[in-house]
Chimera marker file (.cmm) of the C-alpha trace (Angstrom):
<marker_set name="trace">
<marker id="1" x="97.724" y="119.615" z="99.886" r="1" g="1" b="0" radius="0.5"/>
<marker id="2" x="94.393" y="117.996" z="99.096" r="1" g="1" b="0" radius="0.5"/>
<marker id="3" x="92.114" y="117.272" z="102.017" r="1" g="1" b="0" radius="0.5"/>
<marker id="4" x="91.915" y="113.554" z="101.200" r="1" g="1" b="0" radius="0.5"/>
<marker id="5" x="95.685" y="113.297" z="101.821" r="1" g="1" b="0" radius="0.5"/>
<marker id="6" x="95.395" y="114.639" z="105.361" r="1" g="1" b="0" radius="0.5"/>
<marker id="7" x="93.427" y="111.644" z="106.595" r="1" g="1" b="0" radius="0.5"/>
<marker id="8" x="94.907" y="108.208" z="106.936" r="1" g="1" b="0" radius="0.5"/>
<marker id="9" x="94.407" y="106.348" z="103.694" r="1" g="1" b="0" radius="0.5"/>
<marker id="10" x="93.002" y="102.830" z="103.853" r="1" g="1" b="0" radius="0.5"/>
<marker id="11" x="92.472" y="102.279" z="100.124" r="1" g="1" b="0" radius="0.5"/>
<marker id="12" x="93.564" y="103.330" z="96.641" r="1" g="1" b="0" radius="0.5"/>
<marker id="13" x="91.744" y="103.601" z="93.367" r="1" g="1" b="0" radius="0.5"/>
<marker id="14" x="93.794" y="101.820" z="90.707" r="1" g="1" b="0" radius="0.5"/>
<marker id="15" x="93.148" y="102.005" z="87.001" r="1" g="1" b="0" radius="0.5"/>
<marker id="16" x="92.075" y="98.887" z="85.183" r="1" g="1" b="0" radius="0.5"/>
<marker id="17" x="91.558" y="99.807" z="81.540" r="1" g="1" b="0" radius="0.5"/>
<marker id="18" x="89.142" y="102.740" z="81.593" r="1" g="1" b="0" radius="0.5"/>
<marker id="19" x="87.773" y="101.983" z="85.066" r="1" g="1" b="0" radius="0.5"/>
<marker id="20" x="89.154" y="102.775" z="88.513" r="1" g="1" b="0" radius="0.5"/>
<marker id="21" x="88.901" y="99.933" z="91.011" r="1" g="1" b="0" radius="0.5"/>
<marker id="22" x="88.935" y="100.486" z="94.788" r="1" g="1" b="0" radius="0.5"/>
<marker id="23" x="91.659" y="98.401" z="96.416" r="1" g="1" b="0" radius="0.5"/>
<marker id="24" x="91.963" y="98.298" z="100.221" r="1" g="1" b="0" radius="0.5"/>
<marker id="25" x="95.602" y="98.798" z="101.304" r="1" g="1" b="0" radius="0.5"/>
<marker id="26" x="95.479" y="95.560" z="103.289" r="1" g="1" b="0" radius="0.5"/>
<marker id="27" x="94.858" y="93.675" z="100.007" r="1" g="1" b="0" radius="0.5"/>
<marker id="28" x="98.124" y="94.898" z="98.492" r="1" g="1" b="0" radius="0.5"/>
<marker id="29" x="100.892" y="92.311" z="98.936" r="1" g="1" b="0" radius="0.5"/>
<marker id="30" x="103.787" y="94.337" z="97.546" r="1" g="1" b="0" radius="0.5"/>
<marker id="31" x="104.794" y="97.073" z="95.128" r="1" g="1" b="0" radius="0.5"/>
<marker id="32" x="107.727" y="96.423" z="92.818" r="1" g="1" b="0" radius="0.5"/>
<marker id="33" x="109.663" y="98.952" z="90.753" r="1" g="1" b="0" radius="0.5"/>
<marker id="34" x="110.510" y="98.198" z="87.140" r="1" g="1" b="0" radius="0.5"/>
<marker id="35" x="112.008" y="101.047" z="85.132" r="1" g="1" b="0" radius="0.5"/>
<marker id="36" x="109.552" y="103.952" z="84.923" r="1" g="1" b="0" radius="0.5"/>
<marker id="37" x="106.700" y="101.810" z="86.250" r="1" g="1" b="0" radius="0.5"/>
<marker id="38" x="105.716" y="100.284" z="89.551" r="1" g="1" b="0" radius="0.5"/>
<marker id="39" x="103.621" y="97.155" z="89.764" r="1" g="1" b="0" radius="0.5"/>
<marker id="40" x="101.131" y="96.818" z="92.594" r="1" g="1" b="0" radius="0.5"/>
<marker id="41" x="100.465" y="93.163" z="93.368" r="1" g="1" b="0" radius="0.5"/>
<marker id="42" x="97.323" y="92.011" z="95.150" r="1" g="1" b="0" radius="0.5"/>
<marker id="43" x="96.354" y="88.385" z="95.765" r="1" g="1" b="0" radius="0.5"/>
<marker id="44" x="95.015" y="87.903" z="92.261" r="1" g="1" b="0" radius="0.5"/>
<marker id="45" x="95.801" y="91.052" z="90.242" r="1" g="1" b="0" radius="0.5"/>
<marker id="46" x="98.752" y="93.142" z="89.166" r="1" g="1" b="0" radius="0.5"/>
<marker id="47" x="98.349" y="96.847" z="88.412" r="1" g="1" b="0" radius="0.5"/>
<marker id="48" x="100.926" y="98.930" z="86.534" r="1" g="1" b="0" radius="0.5"/>
<marker id="49" x="101.314" y="102.596" z="87.406" r="1" g="1" b="0" radius="0.5"/>
<marker id="50" x="103.733" y="105.116" z="86.006" r="1" g="1" b="0" radius="0.5"/>
<marker id="51" x="105.347" y="106.347" z="89.228" r="1" g="1" b="0" radius="0.5"/>
<marker id="52" x="108.551" y="105.784" z="91.132" r="1" g="1" b="0" radius="0.5"/>
<marker id="53" x="108.612" y="103.591" z="94.198" r="1" g="1" b="0" radius="0.5"/>
<marker id="54" x="109.860" y="106.518" z="96.317" r="1" g="1" b="0" radius="0.5"/>
<marker id="55" x="106.892" y="108.656" z="95.220" r="1" g="1" b="0" radius="0.5"/>
<marker id="56" x="104.454" y="105.844" z="95.975" r="1" g="1" b="0" radius="0.5"/>
<marker id="57" x="105.998" y="105.290" z="99.432" r="1" g="1" b="0" radius="0.5"/>
<marker id="58" x="105.652" y="109.016" z="100.191" r="1" g="1" b="0" radius="0.5"/>
<marker id="59" x="102.064" y="109.173" z="98.943" r="1" g="1" b="0" radius="0.5"/>
<marker id="60" x="100.997" y="106.036" z="100.807" r="1" g="1" b="0" radius="0.5"/>
<marker id="61" x="102.442" y="107.421" z="104.044" r="1" g="1" b="0" radius="0.5"/>
<marker id="62" x="101.424" y="104.155" z="105.673" r="1" g="1" b="0" radius="0.5"/>
<marker id="63" x="103.155" y="102.356" z="108.525" r="1" g="1" b="0" radius="0.5"/>
<marker id="64" x="102.116" y="98.989" z="107.126" r="1" g="1" b="0" radius="0.5"/>
<marker id="65" x="104.462" y="99.235" z="104.124" r="1" g="1" b="0" radius="0.5"/>
<marker id="66" x="108.182" y="98.635" z="104.553" r="1" g="1" b="0" radius="0.5"/>
<marker id="67" x="111.003" y="98.917" z="102.050" r="1" g="1" b="0" radius="0.5"/>
<marker id="68" x="112.488" y="95.421" z="101.598" r="1" g="1" b="0" radius="0.5"/>
<marker id="69" x="114.960" y="96.287" z="98.853" r="1" g="1" b="0" radius="0.5"/>
<marker id="70" x="115.762" y="99.130" z="96.493" r="1" g="1" b="0" radius="0.5"/>
<marker id="71" x="112.933" y="98.088" z="94.182" r="1" g="1" b="0" radius="0.5"/>
<marker id="72" x="110.453" y="96.529" z="96.591" r="1" g="1" b="0" radius="0.5"/>
<marker id="73" x="107.900" y="97.905" z="99.032" r="1" g="1" b="0" radius="0.5"/>
<marker id="74" x="106.121" y="95.195" z="101.045" r="1" g="1" b="0" radius="0.5"/>
<marker id="75" x="102.868" y="95.264" z="102.995" r="1" g="1" b="0" radius="0.5"/>
<marker id="76" x="104.198" y="93.993" z="106.323" r="1" g="1" b="0" radius="0.5"/>
<marker id="77" x="100.727" y="92.736" z="107.304" r="1" g="1" b="0" radius="0.5"/>
<marker id="78" x="101.034" y="90.186" z="104.468" r="1" g="1" b="0" radius="0.5"/>
<marker id="79" x="104.398" y="88.806" z="105.667" r="1" g="1" b="0" radius="0.5"/>
<marker id="80" x="104.132" y="85.348" z="107.264" r="1" g="1" b="0" radius="0.5"/>
<marker id="81" x="107.841" y="84.794" z="107.973" r="1" g="1" b="0" radius="0.5"/>
<marker id="82" x="111.221" y="86.522" z="107.728" r="1" g="1" b="0" radius="0.5"/>
<marker id="83" x="114.597" y="84.835" z="107.231" r="1" g="1" b="0" radius="0.5"/>
<marker id="84" x="117.502" y="87.235" z="107.645" r="1" g="1" b="0" radius="0.5"/>
<marker id="85" x="119.950" y="84.365" z="107.020" r="1" g="1" b="0" radius="0.5"/>
<marker id="86" x="118.414" y="83.693" z="103.587" r="1" g="1" b="0" radius="0.5"/>
<marker id="87" x="117.415" y="87.330" z="102.982" r="1" g="1" b="0" radius="0.5"/>
<marker id="88" x="113.822" y="86.311" z="102.261" r="1" g="1" b="0" radius="0.5"/>
<marker id="89" x="110.335" y="87.499" z="103.208" r="1" g="1" b="0" radius="0.5"/>
<marker id="90" x="107.549" y="84.925" z="102.899" r="1" g="1" b="0" radius="0.5"/>
<marker id="91" x="104.130" y="86.189" z="101.772" r="1" g="1" b="0" radius="0.5"/>
<marker id="92" x="101.497" y="83.463" z="101.453" r="1" g="1" b="0" radius="0.5"/>
<marker id="93" x="102.921" y="81.280" z="98.647" r="1" g="1" b="0" radius="0.5"/>
<marker id="94" x="105.570" y="83.736" z="97.494" r="1" g="1" b="0" radius="0.5"/>
<marker id="95" x="109.143" y="84.439" z="98.578" r="1" g="1" b="0" radius="0.5"/>
<marker id="96" x="110.598" y="87.915" z="98.077" r="1" g="1" b="0" radius="0.5"/>
<marker id="97" x="114.278" y="88.837" z="98.368" r="1" g="1" b="0" radius="0.5"/>
<marker id="98" x="115.200" y="91.607" z="100.769" r="1" g="1" b="0" radius="0.5"/>
<marker id="99" x="118.324" y="93.737" z="100.759" r="1" g="1" b="0" radius="0.5"/>
<marker id="100" x="120.764" y="93.675" z="103.689" r="1" g="1" b="0" radius="0.5"/>
<marker id="101" x="120.544" y="97.470" z="103.988" r="1" g="1" b="0" radius="0.5"/>
<marker id="102" x="116.844" y="97.093" z="104.913" r="1" g="1" b="0" radius="0.5"/>
<marker id="103" x="117.208" y="94.379" z="107.603" r="1" g="1" b="0" radius="0.5"/>
<marker id="104" x="117.326" y="96.837" z="110.535" r="1" g="1" b="0" radius="0.5"/>
<marker id="105" x="114.122" y="98.606" z="109.460" r="1" g="1" b="0" radius="0.5"/>
<marker id="106" x="112.340" y="95.282" z="108.951" r="1" g="1" b="0" radius="0.5"/>
<marker id="107" x="113.552" y="94.024" z="112.364" r="1" g="1" b="0" radius="0.5"/>
<marker id="108" x="112.298" y="97.209" z="114.031" r="1" g="1" b="0" radius="0.5"/>
<marker id="109" x="108.764" y="96.404" z="112.833" r="1" g="1" b="0" radius="0.5"/>
<marker id="110" x="108.762" y="92.879" z="114.228" r="1" g="1" b="0" radius="0.5"/>
<marker id="111" x="107.301" y="92.628" z="117.714" r="1" g="1" b="0" radius="0.5"/>
<marker id="112" x="108.987" y="89.558" z="119.200" r="1" g="1" b="0" radius="0.5"/>
<marker id="113" x="109.942" y="87.934" z="122.474" r="1" g="1" b="0" radius="0.5"/>
<link id1="1" id2="2" r="1" g="1" b="0" radius="0.2"/>
<link id1="2" id2="3" r="1" g="1" b="0" radius="0.2"/>
<link id1="3" id2="4" r="1" g="1" b="0" radius="0.2"/>
<link id1="4" id2="5" r="1" g="1" b="0" radius="0.2"/>
<link id1="5" id2="6" r="1" g="1" b="0" radius="0.2"/>
<link id1="6" id2="7" r="1" g="1" b="0" radius="0.2"/>
<link id1="7" id2="8" r="1" g="1" b="0" radius="0.2"/>
<link id1="8" id2="9" r="1" g="1" b="0" radius="0.2"/>
<link id1="9" id2="10" r="1" g="1" b="0" radius="0.2"/>
<link id1="10" id2="11" r="1" g="1" b="0" radius="0.2"/>
<link id1="11" id2="12" r="1" g="1" b="0" radius="0.2"/>
<link id1="12" id2="13" r="1" g="1" b="0" radius="0.2"/>
<link id1="13" id2="14" r="1" g="1" b="0" radius="0.2"/>
<link id1="14" id2="15" r="1" g="1" b="0" radius="0.2"/>
<link id1="15" id2="16" r="1" g="1" b="0" radius="0.2"/>
<link id1="16" id2="17" r="1" g="1" b="0" radius="0.2"/>
<link id1="17" id2="18" r="1" g="1" b="0" radius="0.2"/>
<link id1="18" id2="19" r="1" g="1" b="0" radius="0.2"/>
<link id1="19" id2="20" r="1" g="1" b="0" radius="0.2"/>
<link id1="20" id2="21" r="1" g="1" b="0" radius="0.2"/>
<link id1="21" id2="22" r="1" g="1" b="0" radius="0.2"/>
<link id1="22" id2="23" r="1" g="1" b="0" radius="0.2"/>
<link id1="23" id2="24" r="1" g="1" b="0" radius="0.2"/>
<link id1="24" id2="25" r="1" g="1" b="0" radius="0.2"/>
<link id1="25" id2="26" r="1" g="1" b="0" radius="0.2"/>
<link id1="26" id2="27" r="1" g="1" b="0" radius="0.2"/>
<link id1="27" id2="28" r="1" g="1" b="0" radius="0.2"/>
<link id1="28" id2="29" r="1" g="1" b="0" radius="0.2"/>
<link id1="29" id2="30" r="1" g="1" b="0" radius="0.2"/>
<link id1="30" id2="31" r="1" g="1" b="0" radius="0.2"/>
<link id1="31" id2="32" r="1" g="1" b="0" radius="0.2"/>
<link id1="32" id2="33" r="1" g="1" b="0" radius="0.2"/>
<link id1="33" id2="34" r="1" g="1" b="0" radius="0.2"/>
<link id1="34" id2="35" r="1" g="1" b="0" radius="0.2"/>
<link id1="35" id2="36" r="1" g="1" b="0" radius="0.2"/>
<link id1="36" id2="37" r="1" g="1" b="0" radius="0.2"/>
<link id1="37" id2="38" r="1" g="1" b="0" radius="0.2"/>
<link id1="38" id2="39" r="1" g="1" b="0" radius="0.2"/>
<link id1="39" id2="40" r="1" g="1" b="0" radius="0.2"/>
<link id1="40" id2="41" r="1" g="1" b="0" radius="0.2"/>
<link id1="41" id2="42" r="1" g="1" b="0" radius="0.2"/>
<link id1="42" id2="43" r="1" g="1" b="0" radius="0.2"/>
<link id1="43" id2="44" r="1" g="1" b="0" radius="0.2"/>
<link id1="44" id2="45" r="1" g="1" b="0" radius="0.2"/>
<link id1="45" id2="46" r="1" g="1" b="0" radius="0.2"/>
<link id1="46" id2="47" r="1" g="1" b="0" radius="0.2"/>
<link id1="47" id2="48" r="1" g="1" b="0" radius="0.2"/>
<link id1="48" id2="49" r="1" g="1" b="0" radius="0.2"/>
<link id1="49" id2="50" r="1" g="1" b="0" radius="0.2"/>
<link id1="50" id2="51" r="1" g="1" b="0" radius="0.2"/>
<link id1="51" id2="52" r="1" g="1" b="0" radius="0.2"/>
<link id1="52" id2="53" r="1" g="1" b="0" radius="0.2"/>
<link id1="53" id2="54" r="1" g="1" b="0" radius="0.2"/>
<link id1="54" id2="55" r="1" g="1" b="0" radius="0.2"/>
<link id1="55" id2="56" r="1" g="1" b="0" radius="0.2"/>
<link id1="56" id2="57" r="1" g="1" b="0" radius="0.2"/>
<link id1="57" id2="58" r="1" g="1" b="0" radius="0.2"/>
<link id1="58" id2="59" r="1" g="1" b="0" radius="0.2"/>
<link id1="59" id2="60" r="1" g="1" b="0" radius="0.2"/>
<link id1="60" id2="61" r="1" g="1" b="0" radius="0.2"/>
<link id1="61" id2="62" r="1" g="1" b="0" radius="0.2"/>
<link id1="62" id2="63" r="1" g="1" b="0" radius="0.2"/>
<link id1="63" id2="64" r="1" g="1" b="0" radius="0.2"/>
<link id1="64" id2="65" r="1" g="1" b="0" radius="0.2"/>
<link id1="65" id2="66" r="1" g="1" b="0" radius="0.2"/>
<link id1="66" id2="67" r="1" g="1" b="0" radius="0.2"/>
<link id1="67" id2="68" r="1" g="1" b="0" radius="0.2"/>
<link id1="68" id2="69" r="1" g="1" b="0" radius="0.2"/>
<link id1="69" id2="70" r="1" g="1" b="0" radius="0.2"/>
<link id1="70" id2="71" r="1" g="1" b="0" radius="0.2"/>
<link id1="71" id2="72" r="1" g="1" b="0" radius="0.2"/>
<link id1="72" id2="73" r="1" g="1" b="0" radius="0.2"/>
<link id1="73" id2="74" r="1" g="1" b="0" radius="0.2"/>
<link id1="74" id2="75" r="1" g="1" b="0" radius="0.2"/>
<link id1="75" id2="76" r="1" g="1" b="0" radius="0.2"/>
<link id1="76" id2="77" r="1" g="1" b="0" radius="0.2"/>
<link id1="77" id2="78" r="1" g="1" b="0" radius="0.2"/>
<link id1="78" id2="79" r="1" g="1" b="0" radius="0.2"/>
<link id1="79" id2="80" r="1" g="1" b="0" radius="0.2"/>
<link id1="80" id2="81" r="1" g="1" b="0" radius="0.2"/>
<link id1="81" id2="82" r="1" g="1" b="0" radius="0.2"/>
<link id1="82" id2="83" r="1" g="1" b="0" radius="0.2"/>
<link id1="83" id2="84" r="1" g="1" b="0" radius="0.2"/>
<link id1="84" id2="85" r="1" g="1" b="0" radius="0.2"/>
<link id1="85" id2="86" r="1" g="1" b="0" radius="0.2"/>
<link id1="86" id2="87" r="1" g="1" b="0" radius="0.2"/>
<link id1="87" id2="88" r="1" g="1" b="0" radius="0.2"/>
<link id1="88" id2="89" r="1" g="1" b="0" radius="0.2"/>
<link id1="89" id2="90" r="1" g="1" b="0" radius="0.2"/>
<link id1="90" id2="91" r="1" g="1" b="0" radius="0.2"/>
<link id1="91" id2="92" r="1" g="1" b="0" radius="0.2"/>
<link id1="92" id2="93" r="1" g="1" b="0" radius="0.2"/>
<link id1="93" id2="94" r="1" g="1" b="0" radius="0.2"/>
<link id1="94" id2="95" r="1" g="1" b="0" radius="0.2"/>
<link id1="95" id2="96" r="1" g="1" b="0" radius="0.2"/>
<link id1="96" id2="97" r="1" g="1" b="0" radius="0.2"/>
<link id1="97" id2="98" r="1" g="1" b="0" radius="0.2"/>
<link id1="98" id2="99" r="1" g="1" b="0" radius="0.2"/>
<link id1="99" id2="100" r="1" g="1" b="0" radius="0.2"/>
<link id1="100" id2="101" r="1" g="1" b="0" radius="0.2"/>
<link id1="101" id2="102" r="1" g="1" b="0" radius="0.2"/>
<link id1="102" id2="103" r="1" g="1" b="0" radius="0.2"/>
<link id1="103" id2="104" r="1" g="1" b="0" radius="0.2"/>
<link id1="104" id2="105" r="1" g="1" b="0" radius="0.2"/>
<link id1="105" id2="106" r="1" g="1" b="0" radius="0.2"/>
<link id1="106" id2="107" r="1" g="1" b="0" radius="0.2"/>
<link id1="107" id2="108" r="1" g="1" b="0" radius="0.2"/>
<link id1="108" id2="109" r="1" g="1" b="0" radius="0.2"/>
<link id1="109" id2="110" r="1" g="1" b="0" radius="0.2"/>
<link id1="110" id2="111" r="1" g="1" b="0" radius="0.2"/>
<link id1="111" id2="112" r="1" g="1" b="0" radius="0.2"/>
<link id1="112" id2="113" r="1" g="1" b="0" radius="0.2"/>
</marker_set>
């Protein structure tokens, strides 16, 4: 294992053309699987990487990301509301569908009274 993987990651370098851009993890809204690619969505950019969502989740090894459906990994810090009745996570101006199988994990991350 590389030494950089042993510390807690707080950013990624994502490729944009021939350049690698440093993206803080907190700026990532969600990561969506699509065939052989995964798309990392930030507030204003979308990055395509050729990796499975499961591999990305393992490599991120971050508590702030939660699986919301089979093809969706969400940065829970970006979530503004959760509706289990509608099966929807609200992130800023975007609604994302979540799978019923993932409700318990999402609930377990919600401190509430």
